[in-house]
C-alpha positions as CSV (number, residue, x, y, z in Angstrom):
1,M,16.1,0.3,1.5
2,K,14.1,-2.6,0.1
3,R,10.4,-2.4,-0.4
4,L,7.9,-5.2,0.4
5,L,4.6,-4.6,-1.3
6,L,1.5,-6.3,0.1
7,V,-1.2,-6.1,-2.5
8,G,-4.7,-6.7,-1.0
9,A,-6.1,-6.6,2.5
10,G,-6.6,-10.4,2.8
11,H,-6.5,-12.8,5.7
12,A,-2.9,-13.8,4.9
13,H,-1.6,-10.3,4.8
14,A,-3.2,-9.5,8.1
15,Q,-0.9,-12.2,9.5
16,V,2.1,-10.7,7.8
17,L,1.3,-7.3,9.4
18,K,0.7,-8.9,12.8
19,D,4.1,-10.6,12.7
20,W,5.7,-7.3,11.6
21,V,4.2,-5.6,14.7
22,A,5.9,-8.2,16.9
23,S,9.2,-8.2,15.0
24,P,9.8,-5.5,12.4
25,L,12.7,-5.9,9.9
26,G,15.1,-3.0,9.6
27,G,16.1,-1.8,6.1
28,T,12.7,-2.7,4.6
29,E,9.8,-0.4,3.7
30,L,6.5,-2.1,4.2
31,V,3.6,-0.9,1.9
32,I,0.1,-2.3,1.7
33,V,-2.3,-1.5,-1.1
34,S,-6.1,-1.8,-0.6
35,P,-9.1,0.2,-1.8
36,R,-10.7,-0.3,1.6
37,A,-9.4,0.1,5.1
38,Q,-11.7,-2.4,6.6
39,A,-11.4,-6.0,5.5
40,P,-14.4,-8.3,6.3
41,Y,-13.7,-11.8,7.6
42,S,-15.5,-14.1,5.2
43,G,-16.6,-16.5,7.9
44,M,-18.6,-13.8,9.6
45,V,-20.3,-12.3,6.5
46,P,-23.5,-14.5,6.8
47,G,-23.9,-13.4,10.5
48,W,-23.6,-9.8,9.4
49,L,-26.1,-10.2,6.6
50,A,-28.5,-11.8,9.1
51,G,-28.1,-8.9,11.5
52,F,-26.2,-10.8,14.2
53,Y,-23.1,-8.6,13.8
54,R,-22.4,-5.0,13.0
55,F,-20.1,-4.6,10.0
56,D,-17.2,-3.2,12.1
57,E,-17.4,-6.3,14.3
58,I,-16.6,-8.6,11.4
59,C,-13.7,-6.5,9.9
60,I,-10.0,-6.4,10.4
61,D,-9.0,-2.7,10.7
62,F,-6.0,-2.4,8.3
63,V,-5.5,1.2,9.1
64,A,-4.7,0.4,12.7
65,L,-2.8,-2.8,11.8
66,A,-0.7,-0.9,9.3
67,R,0.0,1.9,11.7
68,A,1.1,-0.6,14.4
69,A,3.4,-2.3,11.9
70,G,4.9,0.9,10.7
71,A,3.6,0.2,7.2
72,H,2.3,2.7,4.7
73,L,-1.3,2.1,3.6
74,V,-2.1,3.1,0.0
75,A,-5.9,3.5,-0.5
76,D,-6.0,2.3,-4.1
77,E,-6.6,-0.9,-6.1
78,A,-4.3,-3.0,-8.2
79,A,-4.8,-2.7,-12.0
80,G,-1.8,-4.5,-13.3
81,I,1.7,-5.8,-12.4
82,D,4.8,-5.7,-14.5
83,P,7.0,-8.5,-13.0
84,E,9.9,-7.7,-15.3
85,R,10.1,-4.1,-14.1
86,R,8.9,-5.0,-10.6
87,Q,6.2,-2.4,-10.7
88,L,2.5,-2.4,-9.7
89,R,0.1,-0.3,-11.6
90,L,-2.9,1.2,-9.7
91,R,-6.4,2.2,-10.7
92,S,-5.6,5.8,-10.0
93,G,-2.9,5.7,-12.7
94,A,0.0,5.7,-10.2
95,A,2.7,3.0,-10.0
96,L,4.6,1.5,-7.2
97,D,8.0,-0.2,-7.5
98,Y,8.9,-3.2,-5.4
99,D,11.7,-5.5,-4.5
100,L,9.3,-8.2,-3.3
101,A,5.5,-8.3,-3.8
102,S,2.8,-10.5,-2.3
103,L,-0.7,-10.8,-3.8
104,N,-3.7,-11.5,-1.5
105,V,-6.5,-9.9,-3.5
106,G,-9.1,-12.7,-3.3
107,S,-11.3,-13.4,-6.3
108,T,-14.3,-11.8,-8.0
109,L,-17.5,-12.6,-9.8
110,T,-19.2,-11.3,-12.9
111,P,-23.0,-11.6,-12.3
112,P,-25.6,-10.8,-14.9
113,R,-27.4,-7.5,-14.4
114,P,-31.1,-8.0,-15.3
115,P,-33.0,-4.8,-15.6
116,G,-35.0,-3.8,-12.5
117,V,-33.2,-6.4,-10.3
118,R,-30.9,-5.5,-7.4
119,V,-27.8,-7.7,-7.8
120,L,-25.6,-8.5,-4.8
121,S,-22.3,-10.3,-5.7
122,L,-20.8,-12.3,-2.9
123,R,-17.3,-11.4,-4.1
124,P,-15.5,-9.2,-3.6
125,L,-16.7,-8.8,0.0
126,G,-15.9,-5.1,0.2
127,R,-18.5,-4.1,-2.5
128,L,-21.1,-6.4,-0.9
129,H,-21.3,-4.1,2.1
130,D,-22.4,-1.1,0.0
131,A,-24.9,-3.1,-2.1
132,W,-26.5,-4.7,1.0
133,E,-26.8,-1.4,2.9
134,E,-28.4,0.2,-0.1
135,L,-30.9,-2.6,-0.4
136,L,-31.9,-2.4,3.2
137,A,-32.4,1.3,3.0
138,A,-34.5,1.0,-0.1
139,V,-36.9,-1.6,1.2
140,T,-37.4,0.1,4.5
141,A,-37.8,3.6,3.0
142,A,-40.6,2.7,0.7
143,P,-42.9,0.1,2.4
144,R,-44.8,-2.0,-0.1
145,R,-47.3,-4.9,0.2
146,E,-46.5,-7.1,-2.7
147,P,-44.2,-10.1,-2.0
148,L,-40.4,-9.6,-2.2
149,Q,-38.6,-12.3,-4.2
150,V,-35.0,-13.1,-3.3
151,T,-33.0,-15.5,-5.6
152,A,-29.6,-17.0,-4.8
153,V,-27.5,-18.6,-7.5
154,G,-24.9,-21.1,-6.2
155,G,-25.4,-24.3,-4.2
156,G,-22.2,-24.1,-2.2
157,A,-21.8,-22.7,1.3
158,A,-21.9,-19.1,0.2
159,G,-25.1,-19.4,-1.7
160,V,-26.9,-21.3,1.1
161,E,-25.7,-19.1,3.9
162,S,-26.3,-15.8,2.2
163,L,-29.8,-16.7,1.1
164,L,-30.8,-17.9,4.6
165,A,-29.2,-14.8,6.2
166,A,-30.8,-12.4,3.7
167,L,-34.3,-13.9,4.2
168,A,-33.9,-13.7,8.0
169,R,-32.9,-10.1,7.9
170,L,-35.5,-9.0,5.4
171,R,-38.3,-10.8,7.1
172,A,-37.4,-9.2,10.4
173,L,-37.3,-5.7,8.8
174,L,-40.5,-6.2,6.8
175,P,-42.9,-8.1,9.1
176,Q,-45.9,-7.0,7.0
177,R,-44.5,-8.1,3.7
178,S,-44.1,-11.6,2.4
179,V,-40.4,-12.5,1.5
180,H,-39.9,-15.5,-0.7
181,G,-36.6,-17.3,-1.4
182,T,-35.4,-19.4,-4.3
183,L,-32.0,-21.2,-4.6
184,V,-30.7,-22.0,-8.1
185,A,-27.7,-24.3,-8.6
186,L,-26.0,-26.0,-11.5
187,S,-25.2,-29.0,-9.4
188,D,-27.8,-31.6,-8.6
189,D,-26.6,-31.6,-5.0
190,L,-26.2,-29.0,-2.3
191,L,-22.7,-28.3,-0.8
192,P,-20.7,-30.3,-3.3
193,G,-17.6,-31.8,-1.6
194,M,-19.1,-31.7,1.9
195,S,-20.6,-34.6,3.8
196,A,-24.0,-36.0,2.9
197,G,-25.2,-35.3,6.5
198,A,-24.3,-31.6,6.1
199,A,-26.2,-31.4,2.8
200,R,-29.3,-33.0,4.5
201,A,-29.1,-30.5,7.4
202,V,-28.9,-27.6,5.0
203,R,-31.7,-28.8,2.9
204,A,-33.9,-29.0,6.0
205,A,-32.9,-25.5,7.0
206,L,-33.8,-24.2,3.5
207,A,-37.2,-26.0,3.7
208,A,-37.9,-24.5,7.1
209,A,-37.2,-21.1,5.6
210,G,-39.6,-21.8,2.8
211,V,-37.0,-21.8,0.1
212,T,-37.8,-23.2,-3.4
213,L,-34.9,-25.3,-4.7
214,R,-34.1,-25.4,-8.4
215,L,-31.1,-27.8,-8.6
216,G,-29.4,-29.0,-11.8
217,T,-30.4,-25.7,-13.4
218,V,-28.4,-23.1,-15.3
219,Y,-29.6,-19.6,-14.2
220,D,-30.9,-17.7,-17.3
221,P,-32.1,-14.2,-16.4
222,A,-34.3,-14.2,-19.5
223,A,-36.1,-17.5,-18.6
224,A,-36.0,-17.4,-14.8
225,N,-38.9,-16.5,-12.6
226,P,-39.0,-12.7,-11.9
227,T,-37.0,-11.7,-8.8
228,D,-36.4,-8.5,-6.9
229,V,-33.0,-9.4,-5.4
230,L,-30.3,-11.6,-7.0
231,L,-27.6,-13.0,-4.7
232,W,-24.7,-14.2,-7.0
233,A,-22.6,-16.9,-5.2
234,T,-21.2,-19.0,-8.0
235,G,-17.7,-20.3,-8.3
236,A,-14.8,-17.8,-7.7
237,E,-13.4,-16.0,-10.8
238,A,-9.9,-14.6,-11.1
239,H,-9.2,-10.9,-11.5
240,D,-8.4,-9.9,-15.1
241,W,-5.1,-8.1,-14.5
242,P,-2.9,-11.1,-13.3
243,R,-3.6,-13.0,-16.5
244,A,-2.4,-10.0,-18.6
245,S,0.7,-9.4,-16.4
246,G,3.1,-12.0,-17.6
247,L,2.9,-14.0,-14.4
248,S,2.2,-17.7,-14.9
249,V,-1.5,-18.4,-14.4
250,G,-3.7,-21.5,-14.6
251,P,-6.6,-22.0,-17.0
252,G,-8.9,-19.9,-14.8
253,G,-6.4,-17.0,-14.5
254,F,-5.3,-17.6,-10.9
255,V,-1.6,-17.1,-10.2
256,R,0.3,-20.4,-10.1
257,I,2.4,-20.8,-7.0
258,D,5.0,-23.3,-5.7
259,R,5.2,-24.9,-2.2
260,R,6.7,-21.7,-0.8
261,L,3.8,-19.6,-2.2
262,R,6.0,-18.0,-4.9
263,S,4.9,-17.4,-8.4
264,V,6.3,-20.3,-10.5
265,S,7.5,-17.9,-13.2
266,H,8.6,-14.9,-11.0
267,P,9.8,-16.0,-7.5
268,E,10.0,-12.4,-6.2
269,V,6.1,-12.4,-6.4
270,Y,4.2,-14.4,-3.8
271,A,0.5,-15.1,-3.8
272,A,-1.9,-16.6,-1.2
273,G,-5.6,-17.2,-0.8
274,D,-8.2,-17.3,-3.5
275,C,-6.0,-15.4,-6.1
276,A,-3.5,-18.2,-6.0
277,E,-3.5,-21.6,-7.7
278,W,-1.9,-24.6,-6.1
279,A,-0.4,-27.5,-8.1
280,E,-3.4,-29.6,-6.9
281,P,-6.4,-27.3,-7.0
282,L,-7.7,-26.3,-3.6
283,P,-11.2,-25.1,-2.7
284,K,-11.7,-21.3,-2.7
285,A,-12.3,-21.2,1.0
286,G,-11.0,-18.7,3.6
287,V,-9.6,-21.4,5.7
288,Y,-6.7,-21.9,3.2
289,A,-5.8,-18.2,3.2
290,V,-5.8,-18.2,7.0
291,R,-3.5,-21.3,7.1
292,M,-1.2,-19.8,4.4
293,G,-0.8,-16.6,6.4
294,P,2.0,-17.8,8.8
295,V,3.8,-19.6,6.0
296,L,3.6,-16.5,3.8
297,S,4.9,-14.3,6.6
298,R,7.8,-16.5,7.3
299,N,8.8,-16.9,3.7
300,L,8.6,-13.2,2.9
301,R,10.9,-12.5,5.9
302,A,13.2,-15.3,4.7
303,A,13.4,-13.7,1.2
304,L,14.4,-10.4,3.0
305,G,17.2,-12.2,4.8
306,A,15.6,-13.1,8.1
307,G,15.4,-16.8,8.8
308,G,14.7,-19.8,6.6
309,A,11.7,-20.5,4.3
310,I,9.3,-23.4,4.8
311,D,6.8,-25.3,2.6
312,Y,3.1,-24.8,2.8
313,V,1.3,-28.1,3.3
314,P,-2.4,-27.8,2.7
315,Q,-4.7,-29.6,5.1
316,R,-6.5,-32.6,3.6
317,R,-9.8,-31.6,5.1
318,F,-11.1,-28.8,7.2
319,L,-13.9,-28.0,9.6
320,A,-16.8,-26.1,8.0
321,L,-19.3,-24.3,10.1
322,L,-22.3,-23.0,8.2
323,A,-24.7,-20.5,9.8
324,T,-28.4,-21.2,9.1
325,A,-29.6,-17.7,10.4
326,D,-31.9,-19.2,13.0
327,G,-29.4,-19.4,15.9
328,S,-28.0,-22.7,14.7
329,A,-25.2,-23.9,12.5
330,V,-24.2,-27.0,10.5
331,A,-20.8,-28.5,11.3
332,S,-19.0,-30.7,8.7
333,W,-15.6,-32.4,9.0
334,G,-14.9,-35.1,6.4
335,R,-17.8,-37.5,6.6
336,W,-18.9,-36.3,10.0
337,S,-21.6,-33.7,10.4
338,A,-23.9,-32.2,13.1
339,H,-26.3,-29.4,13.5
340,G,-27.5,-27.4,16.4
341,R,-27.4,-24.2,18.4
342,W,-24.2,-25.3,20.1
343,A,-22.5,-25.3,16.6
344,W,-23.5,-21.7,16.1
345,R,-22.0,-20.8,19.6
346,W,-18.9,-22.6,18.6
347,K,-18.7,-20.8,15.2
348,D,-19.3,-17.5,16.9
349,R,-16.5,-18.0,19.4
350,I,-14.0,-19.1,16.7
351,D,-14.9,-16.3,14.4
352,R,-14.8,-13.5,17.0
353,G,-11.5,-14.9,18.3
354,F,-10.0,-14.8,14.8
355,V,-10.8,-11.1,14.3
356,R,-9.8,-10.2,17.8
357,R,-6.3,-11.6,17.0
358,F,-5.7,-8.6,14.8
359,A,-7.3,-5.9,17.0
């Protein structure tokens, strides 16, 4: 009996499990390791922050998915991997042997922790849920009159969407209290890499929400204006343990993979999504993990003796739909961009459809 170990409840592994439900492989034990049973879909997180969705509406239920696939779900977190011994070490101190392993653990962030400030890190998403719910409970349990200051750090899609969403939700919950927003970004421009039209539309949405922009600025907790809430949405960082594992990693610590999504140093280990590094760096965006899913599923099955492997070919550009928390969204595709309520309805339909695929 061979063991296929899926490490992380990411978008790509949801596809692997879905395919296993439709066509299980005999002679293989399927095990998935995740500290949380519910995996939020990144595209719907801003809508949840804004209060448009309940948390369960944006999540893939890995307990149900694993049960349907006949897989064993281990409620734990990876702490290290020994690719020579083919063994995964867990936070609990336990270890799991494997014949084939796949990593879909996303990325993380290491925000500063200024005293007296509630810090919400946008990665990993599972921990964001607890921090956001604690913040909402705190501000509603003890009504106050002084202004509430919310600062987001990061001028990409995550920083923009999370700040607009947080402001919308807090203002709805605290109608008698002024809620101010500030966006700090190292870049001189918003949405680096996206169309100029999308950046203009986002800038207008931020202005309409009364957000103060501090672009071209390094966030320094000691020198920054006082804030009550800090949303940390800077560039993705790799987890520490792959770098220390002996797997080949890039300068940032992400696992280097080939065209078949295999580790370039240990081909019995696969990686997909944010934790992986392509030969030509790809943006850390959920759309790539989603597109990697079917390729990963097919190649894992091929490695187990079912069918042939295929190469992953990343798309040159992708559609980005950014929620502005006012019932509208910004659409960006290459140089093209647009903004309106129709874009939000489009985004909502696409996102709900994606999660529904795994119900």
